[in-house]
VEXDREN-2710 file (C-alpha; in Angstrom, 1 decimal):
% VEXDREN-2710
k/r/px/py/pz
1/ALA/56.9/47.8/0.9
2/ARG/57.4/48.9/-3.0
3/ALA/55.0/51.3/-4.4
4/PRO/52.9/49.5/-7.3
5/GLU/54.1/50.5/-10.6
6/PRO/52.0/53.0/-12.7
7/PRO/50.0/51.8/-15.5
8/ARG/52.4/53.5/-18.0
9/ASP/55.4/51.4/-17.1
10/GLU/53.8/48.0/-16.6
11/LEU/50.2/47.9/-18.4
12/VAL/50.7/50.5/-21.4
13/PRO/54.0/48.3/-22.7
14/PHE/51.8/44.9/-22.4
15/LEU/49.1/46.3/-24.5
16/ASN/51.9/47.7/-27.1
17/GLU/52.8/43.9/-27.5
18/SER/49.2/42.5/-27.7
19/LEU/48.1/44.4/-31.0
20/ASP/48.0/41.1/-32.8
21/ASP/44.6/40.2/-31.2
22/GLU/41.0/39.3/-32.4
23/ASP/39.2/42.6/-33.8
24/GLU/36.6/42.2/-30.7
25/VAL/39.7/42.6/-28.3
26/LEU/41.5/45.6/-30.3
27/LEU/38.2/47.5/-30.4
28/ALA/37.7/47.2/-26.8
29/MET/41.1/48.0/-26.2
30/ALA/41.0/51.0/-28.8
31/GLY/38.1/52.4/-26.9
32/GLU/39.5/51.9/-23.2
33/LEU/43.0/53.3/-24.2
34/GLY/41.5/56.8/-24.5
35/LYS/39.9/56.3/-21.1
36/LEU/43.7/55.6/-19.3
37/VAL/44.9/59.4/-19.3
38/PRO/44.2/59.9/-15.8
39/LEU/45.3/56.7/-14.7
40/VAL/49.0/56.9/-16.5
41/GLY/49.4/60.3/-14.6
42/GLY/47.4/62.8/-16.5
43/GLY/48.0/64.7/-19.6
44/GLU/51.9/65.4/-18.6
45/HIS/52.4/61.5/-19.3
46/ALA/49.6/60.8/-21.9
47/ARG/52.1/60.6/-24.8
48/CYS/52.8/57.1/-23.9
49/LEU/49.1/56.1/-25.3
50/LEU/50.0/57.6/-28.6
51/ALA/51.9/54.5/-30.0
52/PRO/49.8/51.6/-29.5
53/LEU/46.8/54.0/-30.6
54/GLU/48.7/54.9/-33.8
55/GLN/49.0/51.0/-34.5
56/LEU/45.3/50.6/-33.8
57/ALA/44.6/53.5/-36.4
58/ALA/46.0/51.2/-39.1
59/VAL/44.1/48.0/-38.8
60/GLU/41.9/46.2/-41.1
61/GLU/38.7/46.6/-39.2
62/THR/37.1/50.1/-39.9
63/LEU/35.3/49.7/-36.3
64/VAL/38.6/49.4/-34.7
65/ARG/40.2/52.2/-36.7
66/ASP/37.0/54.8/-35.6
67/LYS/37.3/54.2/-31.9
68/ALA/41.1/54.4/-31.9
69/VAL/40.6/57.8/-33.9
70/GLU/38.4/59.0/-31.2
71/SER/40.7/57.8/-28.4
72/LEU/43.5/59.7/-30.0
73/SER/41.7/63.0/-29.9
74/LEU/40.9/62.3/-26.2
75/VAL/44.3/62.0/-25.5
76/VAL/45.6/64.5/-27.9
77/ASP/43.1/66.9/-26.2
78/ALA/44.6/65.9/-22.9
79/LEU/48.3/67.0/-23.5
80/PRO/49.7/70.0/-22.2
81/HIS/49.7/72.8/-24.8
82/GLY/53.1/72.8/-25.1
83/GLY/55.0/73.6/-28.3
84/ASN/57.2/70.4/-28.3
85/ARG/54.7/68.2/-28.1
86/CYS/53.1/69.8/-31.2
87/GLU/56.4/69.9/-33.1
88/GLN/57.6/66.7/-32.0
89/LEU/54.3/64.5/-31.3
90/LEU/51.5/65.3/-33.1
91/VAL/52.3/66.5/-36.2
92/PRO/55.0/63.5/-37.1
93/LEU/52.1/61.4/-36.0
94/VAL/49.5/62.7/-38.2
95/ALA/52.2/63.2/-41.0
96/ARG/53.2/58.9/-40.4
97/LEU/49.4/58.0/-40.4
98/ALA/48.8/60.3/-43.8
99/GLY/51.7/58.7/-45.6
100/GLY/50.7/55.1/-44.8
101/GLU/51.2/52.5/-47.5
102/TRP/47.8/51.4/-46.8
103/PHE/44.5/53.1/-47.2
104/THR/43.5/52.3/-43.9
105/SER/46.0/54.5/-41.9
106/ARG/45.4/57.3/-44.6
107/THR/41.9/57.4/-43.4
108/SER/42.3/57.5/-39.9
109/ALA/44.6/60.3/-40.4
110/CYS/42.0/62.3/-41.7
111/GLY/40.2/62.1/-38.3
112/LEU/43.1/63.9/-36.2
113/PHE/43.9/67.1/-38.3
114/ALA/41.2/69.3/-36.7
115/VAL/42.2/68.2/-33.2
116/THR/46.0/68.6/-34.0
117/TYR/45.2/72.1/-35.7
118/ARG/43.4/73.2/-32.8
119/LYS/46.3/72.0/-30.2
120/VAL/48.6/74.0/-32.6
121/ASN/46.4/77.0/-32.2
122/ALA/46.0/76.7/-28.3
123/ALA/50.1/76.7/-27.9
124/PRO/51.3/79.7/-26.5
125/THR/53.7/81.5/-28.0
126/SER/56.3/81.2/-25.2
127/ALA/56.2/77.4/-26.1
128/LEU/55.7/77.4/-29.8
129/PRO/57.0/80.6/-31.4
130/LYS/54.4/82.4/-34.2
131/ASP/57.0/81.1/-37.2
132/LYS/56.9/77.5/-35.9
133/ALA/53.1/77.5/-35.2
134/ASP/52.7/78.9/-39.0
135/GLU/54.9/76.0/-40.2
136/ALA/52.8/73.2/-38.3
137/ARG/49.9/74.7/-39.6
138/ARG/51.1/74.6/-43.2
139/THR/52.2/71.2/-43.1
140/LEU/49.0/70.1/-41.5
141/ARG/47.2/71.9/-44.6
142/LYS/49.7/70.5/-46.9
143/LEU/48.8/66.9/-45.8
144/PHE/45.3/67.2/-45.4
145/ALA/45.4/68.5/-49.3
146/GLU/47.2/65.4/-50.6
147/LEU/44.6/63.1/-48.9
148/CYS/41.8/64.9/-50.6
149/ALA/43.7/64.1/-53.8
150/ASP/44.3/60.4/-52.7
151/THR/43.5/58.1/-55.6
152/THR/41.6/55.9/-53.2
153/PRO/37.8/57.0/-53.0
154/MET/37.5/55.6/-49.2
155/VAL/40.4/58.3/-48.0
156/ARG/38.9/61.1/-50.2
157/ARG/35.5/60.0/-48.4
158/ALA/37.1/60.4/-45.0
159/ALA/38.9/63.5/-45.9
160/ALA/35.5/65.0/-47.2
161/ARG/33.8/63.9/-43.6
162/ASN/36.4/66.1/-41.8
163/LEU/37.0/68.8/-43.7
164/GLY/34.4/70.5/-42.3
165/LYS/36.3/69.9/-38.6
166/LEU/39.3/71.4/-40.1
167/ALA/37.6/74.4/-41.5
168/LEU/36.3/75.4/-38.1
169/GLU/39.7/75.3/-36.8
170/CYS/41.1/77.7/-39.7
171/GLY/41.5/81.3/-39.5
172/LYS/39.6/82.7/-42.6
173/ALA/42.4/83.5/-44.6
174/ASP/43.6/79.9/-44.3
175/LEU/40.3/78.9/-45.1
176/LYS/40.0/80.8/-48.3
177/ARG/43.2/80.3/-49.7
178/ASP/44.0/76.7/-48.7
179/VAL/40.9/74.8/-47.7
180/MET/38.4/76.2/-49.9
181/PRO/39.9/74.8/-53.1
182/LEU/40.0/71.6/-51.6
183/PHE/36.1/71.9/-50.5
184/GLU/35.2/72.6/-54.2
185/ARG/37.5/69.7/-55.5
186/LEU/35.6/67.5/-53.4
187/ALA/32.4/68.9/-54.2
188/ALA/33.1/68.1/-57.9
189/ASP/34.5/64.3/-57.0
190/ASP/33.6/61.4/-59.5
191/GLN/32.2/59.5/-56.4
192/ASP/28.4/60.6/-55.1
193/SER/29.6/58.9/-51.6
194/VAL/32.2/61.8/-51.4
195/ARG/30.3/64.4/-53.0
196/LEU/27.1/64.1/-50.8
197/LEU/29.5/64.8/-47.6
198/ALA/30.2/68.4/-49.4
199/VAL/26.8/69.4/-48.1
200/GLU/27.5/69.2/-44.5
201/ASN/30.9/70.8/-45.4
202/CYS/29.0/73.9/-46.9
203/VAL/27.3/74.5/-43.2
204/ALA/30.8/74.5/-41.4
205/ILE/32.3/76.7/-44.3
206/ALA/30.0/79.2/-44.0
207/THR/29.7/79.4/-40.4
208/VAL/33.5/80.4/-40.6
209/LEU/33.2/83.0/-43.2
210/GLY/30.2/84.2/-40.8
211/ALA/29.1/87.8/-40.7
212/GLY/30.4/90.2/-43.3
213/GLY/31.1/87.1/-45.9
214/ALA/28.1/87.1/-47.5
215/GLY/29.7/87.8/-50.6
216/ASP/32.3/84.8/-49.7
217/ILE/29.2/82.9/-49.5
218/THR/27.7/83.7/-52.3
219/GLU/30.7/83.1/-54.6
220/HIS/32.1/79.7/-52.9
221/VAL/29.5/78.0/-50.7
222/TRP/26.0/78.7/-53.1
223/PRO/27.7/76.9/-56.2
224/VAL/28.1/73.8/-54.4
225/ILE/24.9/74.1/-52.8
226/ALA/23.1/74.7/-56.6
227/ALA/25.4/71.9/-57.6
228/CYS/24.5/69.5/-55.2
229/ALA/21.0/70.5/-55.2
230/GLY/20.7/69.4/-59.1
231/ASP/23.5/66.5/-58.8
232/LYS/22.8/63.7/-60.9
233/SER/22.8/61.4/-58.2
234/TRP/19.7/60.9/-55.8
235/ARG/21.8/60.3/-52.7
236/VAL/23.8/63.7/-53.1
237/ARG/19.8/65.7/-53.7
238/TYR/18.7/64.1/-50.6
239/MET/21.6/64.9/-48.3
240/VAL/20.8/68.8/-49.6
241/ALA/17.2/68.4/-48.6
242/ASP/18.1/66.5/-45.3
243/LEU/20.1/69.4/-44.2
244/PHE/18.3/72.3/-46.1
245/CYS/17.4/74.2/-42.8
246/ARG/20.7/73.9/-41.6
247/LEU/22.4/75.5/-44.8
248/CYS/19.4/78.1/-44.9
249/GLU/20.9/79.2/-41.6
250/ALA/24.4/79.3/-42.5
251/VAL/24.2/81.2/-45.8
252/GLY/21.7/84.0/-44.3
253/ALA/18.3/85.4/-45.0
254/GLU/18.9/87.3/-47.9
255/LEU/20.4/84.5/-49.8
256/THR/17.9/81.8/-48.4
257/ALA/15.1/84.4/-49.7
258/LYS/16.7/84.9/-53.3
259/ASP/18.3/81.2/-54.1
260/MET/17.5/78.8/-51.6
261/VAL/13.6/78.6/-51.6
262/PRO/13.8/78.1/-55.6
263/ALA/16.1/75.4/-55.0
264/PHE/13.9/73.9/-52.4
265/ILE/11.0/74.0/-54.8
266/LYS/12.8/71.9/-57.0
267/LEU/13.5/69.6/-54.3
268/VAL/10.2/69.0/-53.5
269/LYS/9.3/68.3/-57.4
270/ASP/12.2/65.9/-57.4
271/ASN/11.5/62.8/-59.2
272/GLU/13.1/60.4/-56.5
273/ALA/10.5/60.0/-53.9
274/GLU/13.3/59.4/-50.9
275/VAL/14.5/63.4/-52.0
276/ARG/10.7/64.6/-51.7
277/THR/10.4/62.7/-48.4
278/ALA/13.4/64.4/-47.3
279/ALA/12.1/67.6/-48.4
280/ALA/8.7/67.3/-47.3
281/GLY/10.0/66.9/-43.7
282/LYS/11.6/70.0/-43.7
283/VAL/8.6/72.1/-45.0
284/ASP/7.9/73.6/-41.4
285/GLY/11.5/74.5/-40.8
286/ILE/11.8/76.4/-44.0
287/CYS/8.6/78.1/-43.4
288/LYS/10.0/79.5/-40.1
289/LEU/13.0/80.9/-42.2
290/VAL/11.3/83.2/-44.3
291/PRO/8.4/85.7/-44.2
292/ALA/4.8/84.4/-43.5
293/GLU/4.1/86.2/-46.8
294/ASP/6.8/84.4/-48.8
295/ALA/5.6/81.3/-47.2
296/VAL/2.2/81.6/-48.1
297/ALA/2.8/82.6/-51.7
298/ARG/5.8/80.3/-52.4
299/ILE/6.0/77.3/-49.9
300/LEU/2.5/76.7/-49.7
301/PRO/1.8/75.6/-53.6
302/CYS/4.5/72.9/-52.8
303/ILE/2.9/71.8/-49.8
304/LYS/-0.5/71.3/-51.8
305/GLU/1.2/69.4/-54.4
306/LEU/2.9/66.6/-51.4
307/VAL/-0.8/66.3/-50.1
308/THR/-1.4/64.4/-53.4
309/ASP/1.8/62.9/-53.5
310/GLN/2.0/59.4/-55.2
311/SER/4.5/57.9/-52.5
312/GLN/2.6/57.1/-48.8
313/HIS/6.2/58.1/-47.4
314/VAL/6.0/61.6/-48.9
315/ARG/2.9/62.1/-47.6
316/ALA/3.6/60.5/-44.2
317/ALA/6.7/62.8/-44.1
318/LEU/4.7/65.8/-44.9
319/ALA/2.0/65.3/-42.2
320/GLY/4.5/64.7/-39.7
321/VAL/5.6/68.5/-39.8
322/ILE/2.4/70.1/-41.4
323/MET/1.0/70.9/-38.5
324/GLY/4.3/72.9/-37.2
325/VAL/3.1/75.4/-40.3
326/ALA/0.9/76.5/-38.5
327/PRO/2.4/79.1/-36.0
328/THR/4.0/80.5/-39.1
329/PHE/0.7/81.1/-41.0
330/GLY/-1.2/82.6/-38.0
331/LYS/-4.6/81.9/-37.3
332/GLU/-6.5/83.5/-40.1
333/ARG/-4.2/81.9/-42.8
334/THR/-4.1/78.4/-41.1
335/ILE/-7.9/78.3/-41.3
336/GLU/-7.9/79.7/-44.8
337/HIS/-5.3/77.6/-46.4
338/LEU/-4.4/74.9/-44.2
339/GLN/-7.8/73.3/-42.5
340/GLY/-8.7/72.0/-45.8
341/LEU/-5.1/70.2/-46.1
342/TYR/-5.5/68.8/-43.1
343/LEU/-8.8/67.2/-43.3
344/GLN/-7.1/65.5/-46.5
345/LEU/-4.4/64.3/-44.9
346/LEU/-6.8/62.8/-42.0
347/LYS/-8.6/60.6/-44.6
348/ASP/-5.4/59.5/-46.3
349/ASP/-5.3/55.6/-47.2
350/PHE/-2.2/55.3/-45.7
351/PRO/-2.5/54.7/-41.8
352/ASP/0.9/56.5/-41.2
353/VAL/-0.3/59.7/-42.7
354/ARG/-3.4/59.7/-40.5
355/LEU/-1.3/59.1/-37.3
356/ASN/1.4/61.7/-38.0
357/ILE/-1.5/64.4/-38.3
358/ILE/-3.3/63.1/-35.1
359/SER/-0.2/62.9/-33.0
360/ARG/0.5/66.7/-33.5
361/ILE/-2.9/68.2/-33.6
362/ASP/-2.2/70.2/-30.4
363/ALA/-0.1/72.4/-32.6
364/VAL/-2.7/73.8/-34.4
365/ASN/-5.0/73.9/-31.4
366/LYS/-2.8/76.6/-29.8
367/VAL/-3.3/78.8/-32.9
368/VAL/-6.7/78.4/-34.2
369/GLY/-8.4/77.8/-31.2
370/ILE/-10.6/74.7/-29.8
371/ASP/-14.1/76.3/-31.4
372/SER/-12.6/76.4/-34.7
373/LEU/-10.8/73.3/-34.3
374/SER/-14.4/71.3/-33.3
375/LYS/-15.8/72.6/-36.2
376/SER/-13.5/71.7/-38.6
377/LEU/-10.9/68.9/-37.4
378/LEU/-13.3/66.8/-34.8
379/PRO/-15.5/65.3/-36.8
380/ALA/-12.9/63.8/-38.6
381/ILE/-11.1/62.7/-35.5
382/VAL/-14.6/60.8/-34.3
383/GLU/-14.3/59.0/-37.6
384/LEU/-10.5/57.7/-37.2
385/ALA/-11.9/56.5/-33.4
386/GLU/-13.0/53.6/-35.5
387/ASP/-10.5/53.4/-37.7
388/LYS/-9.5/49.8/-38.9
389/ASN/-5.7/50.4/-38.4
390/TRP/-5.5/49.8/-34.0
391/ARG/-2.3/52.4/-34.3
392/VAL/-4.4/55.1/-35.5
393/ARG/-7.1/54.2/-32.9
394/LEU/-4.4/54.5/-30.4
395/ALA/-3.1/57.5/-31.2
396/ILE/-6.9/59.0/-30.8
397/ILE/-7.0/57.7/-27.4
398/ASN/-3.8/59.2/-26.3
399/TYR/-4.8/62.7/-27.5
400/ILE/-8.4/62.2/-25.9
401/PRO/-7.4/63.7/-22.5
402/LEU/-5.8/67.0/-23.9
403/LEU/-9.0/67.4/-25.9
404/ALA/-11.6/66.7/-23.2
405/GLU/-9.5/69.6/-21.6
406/GLN/-9.9/72.0/-23.9
407/LEU/-13.2/71.2/-24.9
408/GLY/-15.0/71.1/-21.5
409/VAL/-17.1/68.6/-19.8
410/ASP/-20.5/69.5/-21.6
411/PHE/-18.8/69.2/-24.8
412/PHE/-17.2/65.8/-24.0
413/ASN/-20.2/64.4/-22.5
414/ASP/-22.2/65.0/-25.7
415/GLN/-19.4/64.4/-28.6
416/LEU/-16.9/61.9/-26.8
417/SER/-18.0/60.2/-23.6
418/ASN/-19.6/57.1/-25.6
419/LEU/-16.6/57.0/-27.8
420/CYS/-14.4/56.4/-24.9
421/MET/-16.6/53.4/-23.4
422/THR/-16.6/51.8/-27.2
423/TRP/-12.9/51.5/-26.7
424/LEU/-13.1/49.3/-23.6
425/GLY/-14.6/46.5/-25.7
426/ASP/-12.1/46.7/-28.6
427/SER/-10.8/43.6/-30.3
428/VAL/-7.1/44.6/-29.6
429/PHE/-5.5/44.3/-26.2
430/ALA/-3.5/47.7/-26.4
431/ILE/-6.6/49.5/-27.1
432/ARG/-8.4/48.1/-24.3
433/GLU/-5.6/48.8/-22.2
434/ALA/-4.8/52.6/-23.6
435/ALA/-8.7/53.1/-22.8
436/ALA/-8.7/52.0/-19.5
437/LYS/-5.8/54.4/-18.6
438/ASN/-7.6/57.0/-20.6
439/LEU/-10.4/56.8/-18.3
440/THR/-8.0/57.3/-15.4
441/LYS/-6.7/60.7/-17.1
442/LEU/-10.2/61.7/-17.8
443/ALA/-10.9/61.5/-14.0
444/ALA/-8.1/63.7/-13.0
445/VAL/-9.5/66.3/-15.7
446/PHE/-12.9/66.4/-14.6
447/GLY/-12.8/65.3/-11.1
448/LYS/-14.2/62.6/-8.9
449/GLU/-18.1/63.9/-9.0
450/TRP/-18.0/63.6/-12.6
451/THR/-16.1/60.2/-12.2
452/LYS/-18.8/59.0/-10.2
453/ALA/-21.4/60.0/-12.4
454/ASN/-20.1/58.9/-15.5
455/ILE/-17.4/56.4/-15.6
456/VAL/-18.5/54.1/-12.7
457/PRO/-21.6/53.2/-13.8
458/LYS/-20.2/52.1/-17.1
459/ILE/-17.3/50.1/-15.4
460/LEU/-19.9/48.3/-13.7
461/MET/-22.0/47.6/-16.8
462/LEU/-18.5/46.0/-18.4
463/TYR/-18.6/43.3/-15.4
464/THR/-22.0/42.0/-16.8
465/HIS/-20.7/41.0/-20.2
466/PRO/-20.1/37.1/-20.8
467/ASN/-16.7/37.6/-22.4
468/TYR/-14.0/37.5/-19.8
469/LEU/-11.7/40.2/-21.9
470/TYR/-14.4/42.9/-20.8
471/ARG/-14.5/41.9/-17.0
472/MET/-10.6/42.1/-17.3
473/THR/-10.8/45.6/-18.7
474/THR/-13.1/46.4/-15.9
475/LEU/-10.2/45.8/-13.5
476/PHE/-7.9/47.8/-15.3
477/CYS/-10.2/50.4/-15.0
478/ILE/-10.6/50.0/-11.3
479/ALA/-6.8/49.8/-10.6
480/GLY/-6.2/52.6/-12.7
481/LEU/-8.7/55.0/-10.7
482/ALA/-7.2/53.4/-7.8
483/GLU/-3.3/54.6/-8.5
484/ALA/-4.5/58.1/-9.7
485/SER/-7.0/58.6/-6.9
486/GLY/-9.8/59.1/-9.1
487/VAL/-13.1/58.3/-7.4
488/SER/-13.5/58.7/-3.2
489/THR/-13.3/55.7/-0.8
490/ASP/-16.8/55.6/-0.4
491/VAL/-17.4/54.9/-4.2
492/PHE/-14.6/52.3/-3.9
493/ALA/-16.2/50.6/-0.6
494/ASN/-19.9/50.6/-1.8
495/SER/-19.5/50.2/-5.9
496/LEU/-16.3/48.8/-6.9
497/MET/-15.2/46.6/-3.8
498/PRO/-18.3/44.4/-4.1
499/LEU/-17.4/43.7/-8.0
500/ILE/-13.9/42.9/-6.8
501/HIS/-15.2/40.6/-4.4
502/LYS/-17.4/38.6/-7.0
503/LEU/-14.4/38.5/-9.7
504/CYS/-12.3/36.6/-6.7
505/THR/-14.1/33.5/-7.9
506/ASP/-14.1/34.1/-11.6
507/PRO/-13.8/30.8/-13.4
508/VAL/-11.0/32.4/-15.6
509/PRO/-7.5/32.2/-13.9
510/ASN/-6.3/35.4/-15.9
511/VAL/-9.2/37.5/-14.4
512/ARG/-8.2/36.2/-11.2
513/VAL/-4.5/37.2/-11.7
514/ASN/-5.9/40.8/-12.6
515/VAL/-8.0/41.0/-9.4
516/ALA/-5.0/40.5/-7.2
517/LYS/-3.3/43.6/-9.0
518/ALA/-6.4/45.6/-8.8
519/LEU/-6.4/44.6/-5.2
520/ASP/-2.7/45.5/-4.9
521/ALA/-3.2/49.1/-6.6
522/VAL/-6.3/49.5/-4.4
523/GLY/-4.5/48.3/-1.1
524/GLN/-1.7/50.7/-1.5
525/ALA/-4.1/53.5/-2.3
526/HIS/-5.8/53.1/0.9
527/VAL/-2.6/52.1/3.1
528/ASP/-3.5/54.7/5.8
529/ASP/-7.1/53.6/6.0
530/LYS/-7.1/50.4/8.2
531/ALA/-10.8/50.0/8.6
532/PHE/-11.0/49.9/4.8
533/LEU/-8.0/47.3/4.7
534/ASP/-9.2/45.2/7.0
535/LYS/-12.8/45.3/6.0
536/LEU/-12.9/45.0/2.2
537/VAL/-8.9/44.1/0.9
538/ARG/-7.4/41.7/3.1
539/PRO/-10.7/39.3/3.2
540/ASN/-10.5/39.5/-0.8
541/ILE/-6.7/39.0/-0.6
542/ASP/-7.2/35.8/1.6
543/ILE/-9.2/34.2/-0.9
544/LEU/-7.1/34.6/-3.6
545/LEU/-4.0/33.3/-1.3
546/LYS/-6.0/30.2/-1.4
547/ASP/-6.6/30.1/-5.1
548/THR/-5.3/26.8/-6.8
549/ASP/-3.6/28.8/-9.5
550/GLN/0.1/29.3/-8.5
551/ASP/0.4/33.0/-10.2
552/VAL/-2.7/34.3/-8.6
553/LYS/-1.4/33.2/-5.1
554/PHE/1.8/34.8/-5.8
555/LEU/0.4/38.0/-6.8
556/ALA/-1.9/38.0/-4.0
557/GLY/1.5/37.3/-1.5
558/GLU/2.9/40.6/-3.6
559/ALA/-0.3/42.4/-2.7
560/LEU/-0.4/41.6/0.9
561/ALA/3.2/42.2/1.4
562/HIS/3.1/45.6/-0.3
563/ILE/0.2/46.7/1.8
564/GLU/2.5/45.6/5.1
565/ASN/5.4/47.4/4.1
566/GLY/3.2/50.5/3.1
567/LYS/1.6/50.7/6.7
568/ALA/5.2/49.9/8.4
569/SER/7.3/53.0/6.1
570/GLY/3.9/54.9/6.8
571/GLY/4.2/54.1/11.0
572/ALA/7.7/54.7/10.6
573/ALA/7.3/58.2/8.9
574/GLY/4.7/59.4/11.4
575/ALA/7.1/58.4/14.2
576/SER/9.8/60.2/12.8
577/LYS/7.6/63.3/12.7
END
């Protein structure tokens, strides 16, 4: 029998002839070709994939081109480090795309310079002599320079997007001589969509200049950052604000303290709300990058302005990070300068602001301690427990177990216990459901005896409410306690199972559906207790199996099956031991 032909002999030529198909097919093809390297014989034979991918990189559909470039990068990385491959395959391929008549191929070429440059750098001198390697690198830099000056904005945008990647592959000398002028030209482009991409390039170029390059960073990188921070287009300024912390880390502590902080202060006061929103979201990051004294003296006034900003989105962004400033400020400064701002944000009219503060309050607790927190912020938190926005109430509920663990049982019983029970009767289902889960978590925090004395009586009281929603919430609580082993078997047998038995004949089908779910949870929690199951669980399941509602009967059958399977697996486990 003849051995099957490898894919490179049949499949790849077939794909090469199928490049005039629908865009959806071409997109799938562009993505899969990059994964064919092992199937065509590995890196030694991966060159056969370059031709179809080169054609796909020049098509009109952007998604196809991007996927083709991604696959080309994978194939190039897989090629062995042979010099002839760089000279005969890769550099000419990039040159053909870069010299294409249509902008589509030129934009794709921009994404291949970094990976090709890296391949040239990695080629051993035995395969690619130094003079030829230098020539290949010069050719690549010259081609890239031509694309940076292309008359089509889309090509310049693609060049700007990939300039940073190329910079990371260049040596410092080549970067300063050939790449830096391109960087400065693109940063001054007449299209803001090109200029904004220069901001991220600042990070890459500053990284290459690295330690000992502070003078070069000050001379070449900082002027671009300053120009972009004051650019006439808000989109460019927004990009600076969004990447501000990364820029600070790239340029170093000295330049950050001297020049970057004043630029940040200007961004915080920008006329455009979008820019202020991005800057507000970086407040905690910038505070970590400067000494605490500087943060208090220079950043704190900005924070105070942002707290009262007219844009709700700015305040929401600030609320999402302001809690993270506390570890930088320390306990005393947080109490003195920040707690008042926290309270102000907790009372903000916009619900997302209140929500963001509540969801990150544990960061402040770690700094100032629970005593200070309970005196200053807890009253506001309790007030928000009845907030008109249900998402705010939900955030409070999710925070209660952590707060309870920190406060202790006595404080919780005095201040928050009744609040937790109030949520069980909330008009919003998500709140009632979360409140039931909350009780389960509290049972784990305070133990079974506390649960027996404080939660079980209140659950039993809910049953007597005429509204069926309260009876359903009762069942949620019972199921949760069963899953978490929140109470003892005696409590279940004497208090909760009689309640479930009564609800088996509830007139509302939805209640009986949840009875079946609760029995499922209780049964699985007591699967090893045959007497409990036979006396208290099975009889109730049998009642539900005769129910007139099909959903109730189905869930009762599921509960019985889970119990039987649990007993079987438990017995098998015991036998194996």
